[in-house]
C-alpha positions in Angstrom: 40.3 93.6 85.6 43.9 94.3 84.5 43.5 92.0 81.5 40.3 93.8 80.4 42.1 97.2 80.8 45.0 96.0 78.6 42.6 94.7 75.9 40.7 98.0 76.0 44.0 99.9 75.7 45.1 97.7 72.7 41.8 98.3 70.8 42.1 102.0 71.6 45.7 102.2 70.4 44.9 100.4 67.1 41.9 102.7 66.5 44.0 105.8 67.2 46.8 104.6 64.8 44.1 104.0 62.1 42.9 107.6 62.6 46.5 108.7 62.1 46.4 107.1 58.6 43.2 108.9 57.8 44.7 112.3 58.8 47.6 111.8 56.4 45.5 110.4 53.5 43.3 113.5 53.4 46.0 116.1 54.2 48.3 114.8 51.5 45.8 115.1 48.7 46.4 118.8 48.7 50.0 118.9 47.2 49.5 116.6 44.2 46.1 118.1 43.6 47.8 121.5 43.6 49.6 120.4 40.4 46.3 119.6 38.8 44.6 122.8 40.0 47.6 124.7 38.6 47.1 123.2 35.2 43.3 123.5 35.2 42.7 126.9 36.6 46.1 128.8 36.8 47.8 128.1 33.5 50.0 131.2 32.6 49.7 132.9 35.9 52.9 134.6 37.2 52.0 133.3 40.7 50.9 129.8 39.7 52.9 128.0 42.4 51.7 130.4 45.1 48.1 130.0 44.0 48.5 126.2 43.5 49.4 126.0 47.2 46.2 127.7 48.2 44.4 124.4 48.6 47.1 123.2 51.0 46.9 126.6 52.7 43.1 126.3 53.1 43.5 122.9 54.6 45.9 124.1 57.2 44.2 127.4 57.8 41.3 125.5 59.4 43.7 124.5 62.2 43.9 128.2 63.2 40.2 128.4 63.7 39.5 124.9 65.0 42.6 124.2 67.1 41.4 125.5 70.5 37.7 124.7 69.9 38.8 121.1 69.1 40.7 121.0 72.4 37.5 122.2 74.2 35.4 119.6 72.4 37.8 116.9 73.5 37.5 118.0 77.2 33.7 118.3 76.9 32.7 115.3 74.7 35.7 113.0 75.1 37.8 111.2 72.5 35.2 109.0 70.8 32.5 111.7 70.2 35.1 114.2 69.0 36.6 111.7 66.6 33.1 110.7 65.2 32.3 114.4 64.6 35.7 114.8 62.9 35.1 111.8 60.6 31.6 113.1 59.5 33.1 116.5 58.7 35.9 114.9 56.8 33.4 113.0 54.6 31.6 116.2 53.8 34.9 118.0 53.0 36.0 115.3 50.5 32.6 115.3 48.9 32.8 119.1 48.4 36.2 118.6 46.7 34.5 116.0 44.4 31.7 118.5 43.8 34.3 121.1 42.8 35.5 118.8 40.0 31.9 118.3 38.7 31.4 122.1 38.7 35.0 122.9 37.6 35.2 125.5 40.4 38.4 126.6 42.0 36.5 128.3 44.9 34.5 125.2 45.7 37.8 123.2 45.7 39.3 125.6 48.2 36.1 125.3 50.4 36.4 121.5 50.3 40.1 121.7 51.4 39.1 124.1 54.2 36.4 121.8 55.5 38.8 118.8 55.4 41.1 120.9 57.5 38.5 121.1 60.3 38.3 117.3 60.2 42.0 116.5 60.4 42.5 119.2 63.1 39.9 117.5 65.3 41.4 114.0 64.6 44.9 115.2 65.4 43.5 116.7 68.7 42.3 113.2 69.6 45.0 110.9 68.5 48.1 112.7 69.8 47.2 113.0 73.5 45.4 109.7 73.4 48.5 107.8 72.2 50.7 109.7 74.6 48.4 109.0 77.5 48.0 105.3 76.6 51.8 105.0 76.5 52.1 106.7 79.9 54.1 109.6 78.5 57.9 109.7 78.5 59.8 107.3 76.2 56.9 104.9 75.9 54.5 107.7 74.9 57.0 108.9 72.3 57.3 105.3 71.0 53.5 105.0 70.4 53.5 108.4 68.7 56.4 107.2 66.4 54.4 104.1 65.5 51.3 106.1 64.8 53.5 108.4 62.7 54.7 105.3 60.7 51.2 104.4 59.6 50.6 108.1 58.9 53.6 108.0 56.5 52.3 104.9 54.8 49.1 106.7 53.9 51.1 109.8 52.9 53.2 107.5 50.6 50.1 106.0 48.9 48.3 109.3 48.2 50.6 111.1 45.7 51.3 107.7 44.1 47.5 107.2 43.4 47.2 110.8 42.1 50.3 110.5 39.9 49.2 107.1 38.4 45.7 108.4 37.6 46.9 111.7 36.1 50.1 110.7 34.3 51.0 113.7 32.1 49.6 117.0 33.2 48.2 119.1 30.4 45.6 121.9 30.0 43.0 119.1 29.8 43.9 117.7 33.2 41.1 118.2 35.7 40.1 117.4 39.3 37.7 114.8 38.0 40.7 112.8 36.9 41.3 111.9 40.6 37.7 111.1 41.4 38.7 107.5 42.3 41.0 108.8 45.0 38.2 111.0 46.4 35.8 108.0 46.4 38.4 106.0 48.3 38.7 108.8 50.9 34.9 109.0 51.3 34.8 105.2 51.7 37.5 105.3 54.4 35.6 107.9 56.3 32.3 106.0 56.1 33.9 102.7 57.3 35.9 104.4 60.0 32.7 106.1 61.4 31.0 102.7 61.6 33.9 100.9 63.2 34.6 103.7 65.7 31.0 103.9 66.8 31.2 100.2 67.8 34.6 100.4 69.6 35.0 101.3 73.3 37.5 104.1 73.8 38.9 105.0 77.3 38.0 108.5 78.4 40.5 109.5 81.0 39.6 113.2 81.0 35.8 112.6 81.3 36.3 110.3 84.2 37.8 113.1 86.3 35.7 115.7 88.0 36.9 119.2 87.1 36.7 122.1 89.6 34.4 125.0 88.8 37.0 127.4 90.0 39.0 129.1 87.2 42.6 127.8 87.0 45.1 130.7 87.2 47.5 128.7 85.0 47.3 127.3 81.5 49.7 125.6 79.0 50.9 129.1 78.1 52.5 129.4 81.5 55.1 126.8 80.5 57.9 128.3 78.4 59.0 124.9 77.0 55.4 124.4 75.8 55.3 127.8 74.1 58.5 127.2 72.3 57.3 123.7 71.4 54.1 125.1 70.0 56.2 127.4 67.7 58.2 124.2 66.9 55.1 122.4 65.7 54.2 125.5 63.5 57.7 125.3 62.0 57.9 121.5 61.8 54.6 121.1 59.9 55.6 123.8 57.5 58.9 122.0 56.8 57.3 118.6 56.5 54.7 119.8 54.0 56.8 122.4 52.2 59.7 120.2 51.2 57.7 117.5 49.2 54.9 119.9 48.2 57.3 122.3 46.5 59.4 119.5 45.2 56.3 118.0 43.5 55.6 121.4 41.8 59.3 121.8 40.8 59.7 118.4 39.2 56.4 118.8 37.3 57.7 122.1 35.9 59.7 122.2 32.7 62.5 124.0 34.5 63.4 120.7 36.2 64.4 119.3 32.8 62.4 116.1 33.1 60.6 114.3 30.2 57.4 116.4 29.7 55.2 113.3 29.1 56.1 111.7 32.4 57.1 114.7 34.6 53.9 114.6 36.7 54.1 110.9 37.3 57.8 111.2 38.2 57.0 114.1 40.5 54.4 111.9 42.2 56.6 109.0 42.8 59.5 111.2 44.0 57.1 112.9 46.5 55.8 109.4 47.5 59.4 108.3 48.1 59.9 111.2 50.5 56.9 110.0 52.5 58.1 106.4 52.1 61.4 107.4 53.8 59.3 109.1 56.5 57.6 105.7 57.0 61.0 104.0 57.3 62.3 106.6 59.7 59.2 106.3 61.9 59.5 102.6 62.0 63.1 103.0 63.2 61.9 105.8 65.6 59.2 103.5 66.9 61.7 100.7 67.5 64.2 102.8 69.3 61.8 105.4 70.9 61.8 103.5 74.2 65.6 103.7 74.4 66.5 107.0 72.9 65.3 110.3 74.3 63.2 112.7 72.3 65.8 115.4 72.8 68.6 113.3 71.2 66.3 112.1 68.4 65.2 115.7 67.5 68.7 117.1 67.7 70.3 114.5 65.4 67.4 114.7 62.9 67.6 118.6 62.8 71.4 118.6 62.2 71.3 116.0 59.4 68.2 117.8 57.8 70.1 121.2 57.8 73.1 119.6 56.0 70.9 117.9 53.4 68.8 121.1 52.6 71.9 123.3 52.5 73.7 121.1 50.0 70.5 120.8 47.9 70.2 124.6 47.7 73.6 125.0 46.2 73.5 121.9 43.9 73.1 122.8 40.2 69.7 121.8 38.7 71.5 120.5 35.6 73.3 117.9 37.7 71.2 114.8 37.3 71.4 111.6 39.2 69.5 108.3 39.2 67.5 107.6 42.3 65.4 104.7 43.4 61.7 105.8 43.6 58.9 104.0 45.4 56.2 103.1 42.9 53.8 101.4 45.3 54.5 97.9 44.2 58.3 98.2 44.2 61.1 100.4 43.2 62.2 101.9 39.9 65.0 104.3 38.8 64.3 107.9 37.9 66.6 110.7 36.6 66.2 113.8 38.8 68.3 116.8 39.8 70.7 116.0 42.6 69.0 118.5 44.9 65.7 116.5 44.5 67.4 113.4 45.8 68.9 115.3 48.8 65.5 116.8 49.7 63.8 113.4 49.5 66.4 112.1 52.1 65.2 114.8 54.5 62.1 112.6 54.9 64.2 110.4 57.2 64.9 113.4 59.4 61.3 114.8 59.5 59.9 111.4 60.3 60.7 111.5 64.0 60.2 115.2 64.6 56.4 115.4 65.4 56.4 112.8 68.1 59.7 114.3 69.6 58.4 117.9 69.7 55.0 116.9 71.1 56.5 114.6 73.7 59.0 117.3 74.9 56.5 120.1 74.9 53.8 118.3 77.0 56.3 116.7 79.4 55.3 117.8 82.9 52.1 119.5 81.9 49.8 117.0 83.7 46.2 118.2 83.7 47.0 120.8 81.0 47.8 118.2 78.3 44.3 118.2 76.7 44.2 122.0 76.4 47.8 122.0 75.2 46.8 119.6 72.4 44.2 122.0 71.2 46.8 124.8 71.0 49.1 122.5 69.2 46.5 121.9 66.6 46.1 125.6 66.1 49.8 125.9 65.4 49.6 123.2 62.7 48.5 126.1 60.5 52.2 126.5 59.8 51.7 123.6 57.3 49.7 126.1 55.2 51.6 129.4 55.9 55.2 128.3 55.4 54.7 126.4 52.2 52.7 129.3 50.8 55.6 131.6 51.7 58.0 129.1 50.2 56.2 129.0 46.9 55.8 132.8 46.8 59.6 132.9 47.0 59.8 130.1 44.4 57.7 132.2 42.0 60.0 135.2 42.5 63.4 133.8 42.9 63.4 130.1 42.0 62.5 126.7 43.5 65.9 126.0 45.2 66.2 129.5 46.7 62.8 128.9 48.4 64.3 126.1 50.4 65.9 128.6 52.7 62.5 128.7 54.4 62.6 125.0 55.7 66.4 125.5 56.3 65.7 128.3 58.8 62.9 126.2 60.3 65.3 123.2 60.9 67.7 125.6 62.6 65.0 126.6 65.0 64.1 123.0 65.8 67.7 122.3 66.7 67.6 125.2 69.1 64.4 123.9 70.6 65.9 120.4 71.1 69.1 121.6 72.7 67.8 124.6 74.7 64.1 125.5 74.5 62.7 122.1 75.5 63.9 122.3 79.2 61.0 122.6 81.6 61.8 125.6 83.8 58.3 125.9 85.3 58.3 122.9 87.6 56.8 125.0 90.4 53.4 125.1 88.7 51.0 122.5 90.2 49.8 120.1 87.4 47.7 117.5 89.4 
């Protein structure tokens, strides 16, 4: 019986990690496609960067509407059915984005990004508590989340590379249809995942427990460390998305001083290198996650991230350095501003933050974990709001000045790791 349970858990873990990759693949289409949308629809606009980030904003805005309903779906239908619904919605969302290219419609593109957001929100609601539960919480739960995050980063690395390779030089003729092969790949992944998941048995710990009809007077909001952690997720996702997303727009802009014919491709591989470093960081985090506490990991990552962003802000754009960039098949050298290199290195810091924040925030929540996961997903909307704010500042004051937004966010995460993550509500019953 024990052997069967272990085999079932192994299959479930593998499936959840695969879904982690799908989340990243679809989510990270938004930033490189923003460069294309900017060229196709927004050429000459004074707020081109702000508007170019609207696709990313629409993707994350869906979390605000779907976060809590996704948590309720999880409690009512279980992990498997919720994931299958999410995959079907994701297929539809990517198809709408493909349709926007056929019709050359900015509005349809935004609608497709919004629908995709519903999908990845539901998938996130499933995979995070599932991996944490399968790991038994604590350091082991954090370790599984870090491993899942590693695969997530691998997919994030591949996505801007594919778009950059397909597009090359961004001109007024560049259009969404240029990335149709990537959209077809995304739809294919969703279709295959739906078939595989429908055949796999997934443990349903929440469905197996009978719930009381009486209304619980407590909720995740009763735990101060969870509330501060939910804010931390809002801030973290904004940092994770805003740094490479804005960097992609910056390097593709003539102001960065790169070769005009290869700027978009260079921007793509630099952004991919950020995600590649997140992949490396998550591998390291996964290997040491069972030995190093989430508090220590988050504290160190926040401090190093603050230093890197601060130096990047004050580094002259004219100071160029050669940096190794990940091209998908290997590494090449690219001439980029010094600040770009420093911002790419922040990927090593952000790599371990999601699992650390989630683990710290749900520690001691017991029966409230599923509901807490839904609230967490609602707060992922920060990945749309903060980059939008950052690029509004970029339009008005310059790209490097806009990085004060993620810098302030990193300072908050340091506060959460050191002070805010302590559970001071241990008197609340969680069984």
